[in-house]
Biotite code that builds the C-alpha atoms (Angstrom):
import biotite.structure as struc

atoms = struc.array([
    struc.Atom([149.248, 84.835, 88.092], chain_id="A", res_id=1, res_name="MET", atom_name="CA", element="C"),
    struc.Atom([152.281, 87.417, 87.434], chain_id="A", res_id=2, res_name="LYS", atom_name="CA", element="C"),
    struc.Atom([154.167, 87.107, 83.984], chain_id="A", res_id=3, res_name="THR", atom_name="CA", element="C"),
    struc.Atom([157.853, 85.742, 83.750], chain_id="A", res_id=4, res_name="LYS", atom_name="CA", element="C"),
    struc.Atom([159.473, 87.499, 80.956], chain_id="A", res_id=5, res_name="VAL", atom_name="CA", element="C"),
    struc.Atom([162.692, 87.986, 79.744], chain_id="A", res_id=6, res_name="LEU", atom_name="CA", element="C"),
    struc.Atom([164.597, 90.953, 78.757], chain_id="A", res_id=7, res_name="ASN", atom_name="CA", element="C"),
    struc.Atom([167.353, 92.504, 76.641], chain_id="A", res_id=8, res_name="HIS", atom_name="CA", element="C"),
    struc.Atom([167.989, 95.703, 75.154], chain_id="A", res_id=9, res_name="LYS", atom_name="CA", element="C"),
    struc.Atom([165.203, 97.036, 75.730], chain_id="A", res_id=10, res_name="GLY", atom_name="CA", element="C"),
    struc.Atom([163.241, 93.735, 74.110], chain_id="A", res_id=11, res_name="TYR", atom_name="CA", element="C"),
    struc.Atom([160.914, 91.150, 76.387], chain_id="A", res_id=12, res_name="THR", atom_name="CA", element="C"),
    struc.Atom([160.469, 87.463, 75.328], chain_id="A", res_id=13, res_name="GLY", atom_name="CA", element="C"),
    struc.Atom([157.724, 85.239, 76.749], chain_id="A", res_id=14, res_name="THR", atom_name="CA", element="C"),
    struc.Atom([158.298, 82.015, 78.562], chain_id="A", res_id=15, res_name="ILE", atom_name="CA", element="C"),
    struc.Atom([156.466, 78.504, 77.985], chain_id="A", res_id=16, res_name="ASP", atom_name="CA", element="C"),
    struc.Atom([157.033, 74.982, 78.203], chain_id="A", res_id=17, res_name="PHE", atom_name="CA", element="C"),
    struc.Atom([156.156, 71.843, 76.337], chain_id="A", res_id=18, res_name="SER", atom_name="CA", element="C"),
    struc.Atom([155.302, 68.762, 78.359], chain_id="A", res_id=19, res_name="LEU", atom_name="CA", element="C"),
    struc.Atom([155.788, 66.608, 75.254], chain_id="A", res_id=20, res_name="LYS", atom_name="CA", element="C"),
    struc.Atom([158.870, 67.774, 73.765], chain_id="A", res_id=21, res_name="ASP", atom_name="CA", element="C"),
    struc.Atom([160.049, 68.324, 77.192], chain_id="A", res_id=22, res_name="ASN", atom_name="CA", element="C"),
    struc.Atom([162.058, 71.793, 76.363], chain_id="A", res_id=23, res_name="ILE", atom_name="CA", element="C"),
    struc.Atom([161.116, 75.864, 77.001], chain_id="A", res_id=24, res_name="LEU", atom_name="CA", element="C"),
    struc.Atom([160.463, 78.157, 74.556], chain_id="A", res_id=25, res_name="PHE", atom_name="CA", element="C"),
    struc.Atom([159.419, 81.263, 73.626], chain_id="A", res_id=26, res_name="GLY", atom_name="CA", element="C"),
    struc.Atom([159.130, 84.261, 71.118], chain_id="A", res_id=27, res_name="LYS", atom_name="CA", element="C"),
    struc.Atom([160.061, 88.380, 71.101], chain_id="A", res_id=28, res_name="ILE", atom_name="CA", element="C"),
    struc.Atom([156.975, 89.920, 71.938], chain_id="A", res_id=29, res_name="ILE", atom_name="CA", element="C"),
    struc.Atom([156.324, 93.992, 70.396], chain_id="A", res_id=30, res_name="GLY", atom_name="CA", element="C"),
    struc.Atom([157.631, 93.189, 66.748], chain_id="A", res_id=31, res_name="ILE", atom_name="CA", element="C"),
    struc.Atom([156.486, 92.978, 63.657], chain_id="A", res_id=32, res_name="ASP", atom_name="CA", element="C"),
    struc.Atom([158.136, 89.483, 63.351], chain_id="A", res_id=33, res_name="ASP", atom_name="CA", element="C"),
    struc.Atom([157.481, 85.864, 64.460], chain_id="A", res_id=34, res_name="LEU", atom_name="CA", element="C"),
    struc.Atom([161.180, 85.239, 66.212], chain_id="A", res_id=35, res_name="VAL", atom_name="CA", element="C"),
    struc.Atom([161.392, 82.449, 68.869], chain_id="A", res_id=36, res_name="SER", atom_name="CA", element="C"),
    struc.Atom([163.946, 80.356, 70.704], chain_id="A", res_id=37, res_name="TYR", atom_name="CA", element="C"),
    struc.Atom([163.957, 77.349, 72.534], chain_id="A", res_id=38, res_name="GLU", atom_name="CA", element="C"),
    struc.Atom([166.385, 75.423, 75.238], chain_id="A", res_id=39, res_name="ALA", atom_name="CA", element="C"),
    struc.Atom([165.975, 72.393, 77.598], chain_id="A", res_id=40, res_name="GLU", atom_name="CA", element="C"),
    struc.Atom([166.739, 74.373, 80.771], chain_id="A", res_id=41, res_name="ASN", atom_name="CA", element="C"),
    struc.Atom([166.214, 78.261, 82.093], chain_id="A", res_id=42, res_name="LEU", atom_name="CA", element="C"),
    struc.Atom([169.514, 79.229, 81.650], chain_id="A", res_id=43, res_name="SER", atom_name="CA", element="C"),
    struc.Atom([169.988, 78.300, 78.394], chain_id="A", res_id=44, res_name="GLN", atom_name="CA", element="C"),
    struc.Atom([166.606, 79.847, 77.496], chain_id="A", res_id=45, res_name="LEU", atom_name="CA", element="C"),
    struc.Atom([168.029, 83.318, 78.352], chain_id="A", res_id=46, res_name="LYS", atom_name="CA", element="C"),
    struc.Atom([170.858, 82.579, 76.701], chain_id="A", res_id=47, res_name="LYS", atom_name="CA", element="C"),
    struc.Atom([169.009, 81.888, 73.615], chain_id="A", res_id=48, res_name="ALA", atom_name="CA", element="C"),
    struc.Atom([166.834, 84.762, 73.957], chain_id="A", res_id=49, res_name="PHE", atom_name="CA", element="C"),
    struc.Atom([169.711, 87.485, 74.313], chain_id="A", res_id=50, res_name="LYS", atom_name="CA", element="C"),
    struc.Atom([171.327, 85.648, 70.881], chain_id="A", res_id=51, res_name="GLU", atom_name="CA", element="C"),
    struc.Atom([167.417, 85.878, 69.204], chain_id="A", res_id=52, res_name="ALA", atom_name="CA", element="C"),
    struc.Atom([167.411, 89.410, 70.190], chain_id="A", res_id=53, res_name="VAL", atom_name="CA", element="C"),
    struc.Atom([171.025, 89.975, 68.557], chain_id="A", res_id=54, res_name="GLU", atom_name="CA", element="C"),
    struc.Atom([169.909, 88.413, 65.484], chain_id="A", res_id=55, res_name="ASP", atom_name="CA", element="C"),
    struc.Atom([167.446, 90.178, 65.090], chain_id="A", res_id=56, res_name="TYR", atom_name="CA", element="C"),
    struc.Atom([168.608, 93.648, 65.365], chain_id="A", res_id=57, res_name="LEU", atom_name="CA", element="C"),
    struc.Atom([171.505, 92.682, 63.020], chain_id="A", res_id=58, res_name="ASP", atom_name="CA", element="C"),
    struc.Atom([169.179, 91.471, 60.349], chain_id="A", res_id=59, res_name="ASN", atom_name="CA", element="C"),
    struc.Atom([166.826, 94.397, 60.429], chain_id="A", res_id=60, res_name="CYS", atom_name="CA", element="C"),
    struc.Atom([169.859, 96.705, 60.227], chain_id="A", res_id=61, res_name="LYS", atom_name="CA", element="C"),
    struc.Atom([171.018, 94.777, 57.274], chain_id="A", res_id=62, res_name="GLU", atom_name="CA", element="C"),
    struc.Atom([168.105, 95.046, 55.189], chain_id="A", res_id=63, res_name="ILE", atom_name="CA", element="C"),
    struc.Atom([167.122, 98.531, 56.933], chain_id="A", res_id=64, res_name="GLY", atom_name="CA", element="C"),
    struc.Atom([164.111, 98.065, 58.925], chain_id="A", res_id=65, res_name="LYS", atom_name="CA", element="C"),
    struc.Atom([162.861, 99.285, 61.692], chain_id="A", res_id=66, res_name="ASN", atom_name="CA", element="C"),
    struc.Atom([162.600, 96.398, 64.286], chain_id="A", res_id=67, res_name="PRO", atom_name="CA", element="C"),
    struc.Atom([160.055, 98.059, 66.487], chain_id="A", res_id=68, res_name="ASP", atom_name="CA", element="C"),
    struc.Atom([156.534, 97.137, 66.267], chain_id="A", res_id=69, res_name="LYS", atom_name="CA", element="C"),
    struc.Atom([154.328, 100.823, 65.522], chain_id="A", res_id=70, res_name="THR", atom_name="CA", element="C"),
    struc.Atom([151.800, 101.134, 67.809], chain_id="A", res_id=71, res_name="PHE", atom_name="CA", element="C"),
    struc.Atom([148.592, 103.064, 66.618], chain_id="A", res_id=72, res_name="SER", atom_name="CA", element="C"),
    struc.Atom([147.364, 104.138, 70.091], chain_id="A", res_id=73, res_name="GLY", atom_name="CA", element="C"),
    struc.Atom([143.949, 102.545, 68.959], chain_id="A", res_id=74, res_name="THR", atom_name="CA", element="C"),
    struc.Atom([142.554, 98.820, 70.243], chain_id="A", res_id=75, res_name="PHE", atom_name="CA", element="C"),
    struc.Atom([139.427, 97.950, 70.929], chain_id="A", res_id=76, res_name="ASN", atom_name="CA", element="C"),
    struc.Atom([138.017, 96.842, 74.595], chain_id="A", res_id=77, res_name="VAL", atom_name="CA", element="C"),
    struc.Atom([135.191, 94.068, 74.813], chain_id="A", res_id=78, res_name="ARG", atom_name="CA", element="C"),
    struc.Atom([133.826, 94.387, 78.027], chain_id="A", res_id=79, res_name="THR", atom_name="CA", element="C"),
    struc.Atom([130.146, 93.531, 79.329], chain_id="A", res_id=80, res_name="SER", atom_name="CA", element="C"),
    struc.Atom([127.477, 96.302, 78.795], chain_id="A", res_id=81, res_name="ASN", atom_name="CA", element="C"),
    struc.Atom([127.034, 96.638, 82.453], chain_id="A", res_id=82, res_name="GLN", atom_name="CA", element="C"),
    struc.Atom([130.732, 97.528, 82.730], chain_id="A", res_id=83, res_name="LEU", atom_name="CA", element="C"),
    struc.Atom([130.206, 99.699, 79.772], chain_id="A", res_id=84, res_name="HIS", atom_name="CA", element="C"),
    struc.Atom([127.182, 101.495, 81.040], chain_id="A", res_id=85, res_name="LYS", atom_name="CA", element="C"),
    struc.Atom([128.872, 102.222, 84.490], chain_id="A", res_id=86, res_name="LYS", atom_name="CA", element="C"),
    struc.Atom([132.228, 103.405, 82.536], chain_id="A", res_id=87, res_name="LEU", atom_name="CA", element="C"),
    struc.Atom([130.224, 105.444, 80.694], chain_id="A", res_id=88, res_name="SER", atom_name="CA", element="C"),
    struc.Atom([127.992, 107.189, 83.785], chain_id="A", res_id=89, res_name="PHE", atom_name="CA", element="C"),
    struc.Atom([131.549, 107.506, 85.655], chain_id="A", res_id=90, res_name="LEU", atom_name="CA", element="C"),
    struc.Atom([133.128, 109.403, 82.759], chain_id="A", res_id=91, res_name="ALA", atom_name="CA", element="C"),
    struc.Atom([129.950, 112.164, 82.367], chain_id="A", res_id=92, res_name="SER", atom_name="CA", element="C"),
    struc.Atom([129.710, 112.393, 85.938], chain_id="A", res_id=93, res_name="SER", atom_name="CA", element="C"),
    struc.Atom([133.425, 114.050, 86.029], chain_id="A", res_id=94, res_name="ARG", atom_name="CA", element="C"),
    struc.Atom([132.525, 115.927, 82.469], chain_id="A", res_id=95, res_name="ASN", atom_name="CA", element="C"),
    struc.Atom([135.084, 113.163, 81.083], chain_id="A", res_id=96, res_name="MET", atom_name="CA", element="C"),
    struc.Atom([134.905, 110.798, 77.862], chain_id="A", res_id=97, res_name="LYS", atom_name="CA", element="C"),
    struc.Atom([135.069, 107.388, 78.451], chain_id="A", res_id=98, res_name="LEU", atom_name="CA", element="C"),
    struc.Atom([138.629, 107.232, 76.333], chain_id="A", res_id=99, res_name="ASN", atom_name="CA", element="C"),
    struc.Atom([140.068, 109.320, 78.692], chain_id="A", res_id=100, res_name="GLU", atom_name="CA", element="C"),
    struc.Atom([138.340, 106.902, 81.740], chain_id="A", res_id=101, res_name="VAL", atom_name="CA", element="C"),
    struc.Atom([139.980, 103.738, 80.593], chain_id="A", res_id=102, res_name="VAL", atom_name="CA", element="C"),
    struc.Atom([143.499, 105.678, 79.964], chain_id="A", res_id=103, res_name="ASN", atom_name="CA", element="C"),
    struc.Atom([143.725, 106.961, 83.693], chain_id="A", res_id=104, res_name="VAL", atom_name="CA", element="C"),
    struc.Atom([142.699, 103.238, 84.005], chain_id="A", res_id=105, res_name="ALA", atom_name="CA", element="C"),
    struc.Atom([144.695, 101.500, 82.048], chain_id="A", res_id=106, res_name="CYS", atom_name="CA", element="C"),
    struc.Atom([148.412, 104.244, 83.582], chain_id="A", res_id=107, res_name="ASP", atom_name="CA", element="C"),
    struc.Atom([146.859, 103.151, 86.731], chain_id="A", res_id=108, res_name="TYR", atom_name="CA", element="C"),
    struc.Atom([147.654, 99.485, 86.001], chain_id="A", res_id=109, res_name="LEU", atom_name="CA", element="C"),
    struc.Atom([150.875, 99.999, 84.645], chain_id="A", res_id=110, res_name="VAL", atom_name="CA", element="C"),
    struc.Atom([152.109, 101.933, 87.513], chain_id="A", res_id=111, res_name="LYS", atom_name="CA", element="C"),
    struc.Atom([150.863, 99.983, 90.083], chain_id="A", res_id=112, res_name="ASN", atom_name="CA", element="C"),
    struc.Atom([150.719, 96.198, 88.300], chain_id="A", res_id=113, res_name="GLU", atom_name="CA", element="C"),
    struc.Atom([153.014, 94.294, 91.052], chain_id="A", res_id=114, res_name="ASP", atom_name="CA", element="C"),
    struc.Atom([150.641, 95.255, 94.032], chain_id="A", res_id=115, res_name="LYS", atom_name="CA", element="C"),
    struc.Atom([147.504, 94.461, 91.311], chain_id="A", res_id=116, res_name="ILE", atom_name="CA", element="C"),
    struc.Atom([148.511, 91.475, 89.236], chain_id="A", res_id=117, res_name="LEU", atom_name="CA", element="C"),
    struc.Atom([150.291, 89.468, 91.927], chain_id="A", res_id=118, res_name="ALA", atom_name="CA", element="C"),
    struc.Atom([150.775, 85.873, 92.338], chain_id="A", res_id=119, res_name="ASP", atom_name="CA", element="C"),
])
């Protein structure tokens, strides 16, 4: 299923809902802080998200903080031992390191996400 998100000024926000509370809500992702927003309908949620981004950027500017999360470029990938073995053999057969193979696969996924992760 394709994930639906909101975008504003390069920031991405999630869209979720609470049946219990009968509201839509979300949070800004890709930042170190927790910034959330909520509304009763999608139009209001979009507005609340944009306001949350603007408030967050204003607050960061006011305190002299970089608003963006810093990504190190390192993360752990957990997979099955069989897939690990196959990827390792694939890398060796192409005279590549396992990290290079994973990067090629990740680049392909990002460039083709609409085709690969279609609804």
